[in-house]
C-alpha positions as CSV (number, residue, x, y, z in Angstrom):
1,X,-61.9,-59.8,-21.9
2,X,-61.5,-58.0,-18.4
3,X,-60.5,-60.7,-15.8
4,X,-58.4,-57.9,-13.8
5,X,-59.4,-57.9,-10.3
6,X,-61.7,-55.1,-9.4
7,X,-59.1,-53.5,-7.0
8,X,-56.3,-53.6,-9.7
9,X,-55.9,-49.8,-10.8
10,X,-54.6,-49.3,-14.3
11,X,-51.1,-48.0,-14.7
12,X,-52.6,-44.7,-16.2
13,X,-54.7,-44.2,-13.2
14,X,-51.9,-44.8,-10.8
15,X,-49.8,-42.2,-12.8
16,X,-52.6,-39.7,-12.4
17,X,-53.0,-40.4,-8.6
18,X,-49.1,-40.2,-8.2
19,X,-49.1,-36.7,-9.9
20,X,-52.0,-35.5,-7.7
21,X,-50.2,-36.5,-4.6
22,X,-47.0,-34.8,-5.8
23,X,-49.1,-31.9,-6.7
24,X,-50.6,-31.7,-3.0
25,X,-47.1,-32.3,-1.6
26,X,-48.2,-35.6,0.3
27,X,-44.8,-37.3,0.1
28,X,-46.0,-40.4,2.0
29,X,-48.7,-40.9,-0.6
30,X,-46.6,-40.2,-3.5
31,X,-43.9,-42.7,-2.4
32,X,-46.6,-45.2,-2.1
33,X,-47.8,-44.6,-5.6
34,X,-44.4,-44.4,-6.9
35,X,-43.6,-47.9,-5.5
36,X,-46.8,-49.3,-6.8
37,X,-46.0,-47.9,-10.4
38,X,-42.5,-49.2,-10.1
39,X,-43.8,-52.7,-9.2
40,X,-46.7,-52.7,-11.9
41,X,-44.4,-51.4,-14.6
42,X,-41.8,-54.0,-13.8
43,X,-44.4,-56.8,-13.7
44,X,-45.5,-55.9,-17.5
45,X,-41.8,-55.8,-18.6
46,X,-41.5,-51.9,-18.8
47,X,-38.3,-51.8,-16.6
48,X,-37.1,-48.6,-18.2
49,X,-40.3,-46.8,-17.2
50,X,-40.2,-48.4,-13.8
51,X,-36.7,-47.1,-12.9
52,X,-37.6,-43.4,-12.5
53,X,-40.5,-44.3,-10.2
54,X,-38.4,-46.7,-8.1
55,X,-35.8,-43.8,-7.7
56,X,-38.3,-41.3,-6.8
57,X,-40.0,-43.6,-4.4
58,X,-36.6,-44.1,-2.7
59,X,-35.9,-40.4,-2.7
60,X,-39.3,-39.8,-1.0
61,X,-38.9,-42.6,1.5
62,X,-35.5,-41.3,2.5
63,X,-37.4,-37.8,3.3
64,X,-40.1,-39.5,5.5
65,X,-39.8,-39.4,9.3
66,X,-38.6,-43.1,10.3
67,X,-37.7,-42.6,14.0
68,X,-40.4,-44.8,15.4
69,X,-42.5,-47.8,14.3
70,X,-45.5,-45.6,13.9
71,X,-43.6,-43.5,11.5
72,X,-42.8,-46.4,9.2
73,X,-46.0,-48.6,9.6
74,X,-48.1,-48.5,6.6
75,X,-51.6,-47.2,7.0
76,X,-52.9,-49.2,4.2
77,X,-52.2,-52.8,2.8
78,X,-52.2,-51.9,-1.0
79,X,-52.2,-49.2,-3.4
80,X,-53.9,-49.9,-6.8
81,X,-53.8,-53.6,-6.1
82,X,-50.1,-53.6,-5.4
83,X,-49.4,-55.0,-1.8
84,X,-47.4,-52.3,0.4
85,X,-44.7,-53.5,2.7
86,X,-45.9,-53.6,6.3
87,X,-43.2,-51.3,7.3
88,X,-42.6,-48.6,4.5
89,X,-39.1,-46.9,4.8
90,X,-36.1,-46.5,2.7
91,X,-34.4,-49.7,3.6
92,X,-37.4,-51.7,2.6
93,X,-37.9,-49.8,-0.6
94,X,-34.2,-50.2,-1.5
95,X,-34.4,-54.0,-0.8
96,X,-37.7,-54.5,-2.7
97,X,-36.9,-52.5,-5.9
98,X,-33.1,-53.2,-5.8
99,X,-33.2,-54.6,-9.4
100,X,-34.6,-51.1,-10.6
101,X,-32.2,-49.3,-8.6
102,X,-29.1,-51.2,-9.7
103,X,-28.3,-48.8,-12.6
104,X,-25.2,-47.1,-10.9
105,X,-25.9,-43.5,-9.9
106,X,-23.0,-42.2,-11.7
107,X,-24.2,-43.6,-14.9
108,X,-27.9,-42.7,-14.3
109,X,-26.9,-39.0,-13.5
110,X,-24.7,-38.7,-16.8
111,X,-27.5,-40.1,-19.0
112,X,-30.1,-37.8,-17.5
113,X,-27.7,-34.7,-17.7
114,X,-26.9,-35.3,-21.3
115,X,-30.5,-35.2,-22.5
């Protein structure tokens, strides 16, 4: 039974779109897709899969211009059925995805480096 709203994109399709935006180096769109992936994966209980997208979203958001309101105002209201913050910048990303970013940076780096 498929009761998902028509505008709710599958996680697999969100991943494909994220990778496409990374390939074309559209950092803002990639950050928005990473945000959507982090939120969706968290919603379905896949927190370990959501964390890397949350970290990448924050990294990308930190690299985006943020000097004016126009710089941080979202041009779309949602991505893949996930509502985007009206103002999309690193502070908002940090606040909205805090639970996924809590894994201390030293611990996270150590575990990545050892793999």
